[in-house]
N, C-alpha and C positions, 0 to 999 in steps of 0.2 A: 446519315445516322452515324453516331459515334460508336466506338468499340464497346463491346459488352464485356464486363469483368465478372459477371456472375458465372458460376460453374454450372454447366448444363447437367440436368439429371439424366441418369442412364436409362436406356430402354427398360421396360418392365421386367424382361427376362434376365437382366443383369443385376437386379436388386438382390443383394446378398448381405450377410452380416459383415462381410469384409468391406463392402461399399459404405454401409452405415457407419462403421467404425472410422473409415477414412473421412467421411463427411463430417462427423461430429468432431474429429480432431482438427479440422480446418478452422474451427471457431477459436482455437487456442493459438495465441501468438507465441511461437517459440523464439527464445533468445539464444544467443551463442553460449554454449556450455564451456566454461573455462577448462583449461588443461588440468586434469585431476592430479597430475604429478607436480604442478607448480606449487610453490610455497603458499601457505594459507593466506598471508597478507596480499599476495598478488591476485588471488581469486576473489577477494572482497572488493566491492565497489567503494568509491571514495566516501560516500555517505556512511557505509557500514564500517569502514576502516577508522573513521574519526568519530564514531558514535559516542564513545566516552567523553570526548571533547565537547560535543554538542550538548550532552546531558549536563555536564558541569557548567557550561556557559548558560544554559537555561536556568539552572539552580541559582547561579550567581546573579542573573538578571532578576529573578523573582525576589531574592533577598534584597538586592539593590533597590528595586521598586518599592518593596515593603518599608524599607528604611527611609527612602526619599519622600514617599507619600504616606504619612502616618495613618490616614483614614482609609487607605485602600482595602485593607482586610475587612473592615466593617462594611464598606460599600459592596465588596464582592459577596459578603455573607448575606446581604439582603436579597440577592438575586437567586431565589430558590423556588423549586417546585416541590412541595411537600418537604421532604428532608434531603432532597437531591440538589446539590449546588450546580447551577447551570454552567458557570465557568469551568468547573472541574469536568463536568459531563462533556462539554464541547471540546475541551482540551484532550480528553481521552479518545473521543471519536476522531479528532484530527490526527492523533498519534497512531491510532490503530488502522485507519483506513488504508494508507499505502501498503501496509503489510497484507491486509486482507484482500486488497485488489490484485495482488500477485498470486494468490492461491489458485492452483490448478486442480479442479475437481475432475479426476479421471476415473 
């Protein structure tokens, strides 16, 4: 039988609020905290550091696609549910998910 990676539960007499707090915090994956004295740009990830570049590139790509394919705006406008544009809704969800996935509810 292979090794067990599950954390054994403590005996009933050891159940305390301290144990529950420890057990619930095990569900959170902690990442290395950067040095708070380091310059701000050194503490940011590469994705965060170049975020303005990614935004400007996405805007340029959208403008370029709109000019290269004249019927694109009309085609995207037909994909709606009620008054909600599905391409915009999907784009917003894709944009927000990574940020929301990192939220730690403690």
